C-alpha positions in Angstrom: 259.4 15.6 48.8 261.8 15.9 45.9 259.0 15.9 43.4 257.2 18.7 45.4 260.4 20.8 45.5 260.9 20.3 41.8 257.8 22.3 41.1 259.1 25.2 43.2 262.3 26.5 41.6 262.6 29.3 44.2 262.2 26.8 47.1 259.6 26.3 49.7 259.7 27.7 53.3 260.2 25.1 55.9 256.8 25.8 57.7 255.0 25.6 54.4 256.8 22.4 53.5 255.7 20.9 56.9 252.1 21.8 56.2 252.2 20.3 52.7 253.8 17.1 53.9 251.7 16.9 57.0 254.7 16.5 59.3 256.1 18.4 62.3 259.1 20.6 61.9 261.3 18.1 63.9 260.4 15.4 61.4 261.1 17.6 58.4 264.5 18.7 59.8 265.6 15.1 60.3 264.6 14.2 56.8 266.4 17.2 55.4 269.5 16.2 57.4 269.5 12.8 55.6 268.9 14.1 52.1 270.8 17.4 52.4 274.3 18.5 51.6 276.0 18.0 55.0 277.6 14.6 55.8 276.4 12.8 58.9 279.4 11.3 60.6 281.2 9.1 58.1 278.2 8.9 55.8 278.5 11.2 52.7 275.5 13.3 52.1 273.4 12.8 48.9 273.0 16.5 48.5 269.5 16.4 47.0 268.2 19.4 48.9 269.8 22.6 50.2 268.4 24.7 53.0 268.9 28.4 52.3 268.4 31.4 54.6 266.5 34.3 53.1 266.2 37.0 55.8 264.4 35.4 58.7 263.0 32.5 56.5 264.6 29.2 55.6 263.8 27.7 52.3 264.3 24.1 51.1 265.6 24.1 47.5 266.1 21.1 45.2 269.7 20.9 44.0 270.8 19.7 40.6 271.7 16.3 42.2 268.1 16.1 43.5 266.8 16.8 40.0 269.1 14.0 38.6 267.7 11.6 41.2 264.1 12.5 40.1 265.1 12.0 36.4 266.6 8.6 37.2 263.2 7.4 38.4 264.2 6.8 42.0 261.9 9.4 43.7 262.5 9.9 47.4 259.6 10.9 49.7 
């Protein structure tokens, strides 16, 4: 997912990302929760992806921390 988002500097709409990954929205939202910017309980968030609202659409955008993760060679799906 990080590599896919790296090729889209303006972000990708969540429905389009679901289609590209071949997953349901519920699966995508769980994945985004784990790799996003918000902590889950006592677990700090890695902050690799940010979900931004643009009008009625939500876009997944790779953050600088996500780009650093890709550069380090530890790609996350």
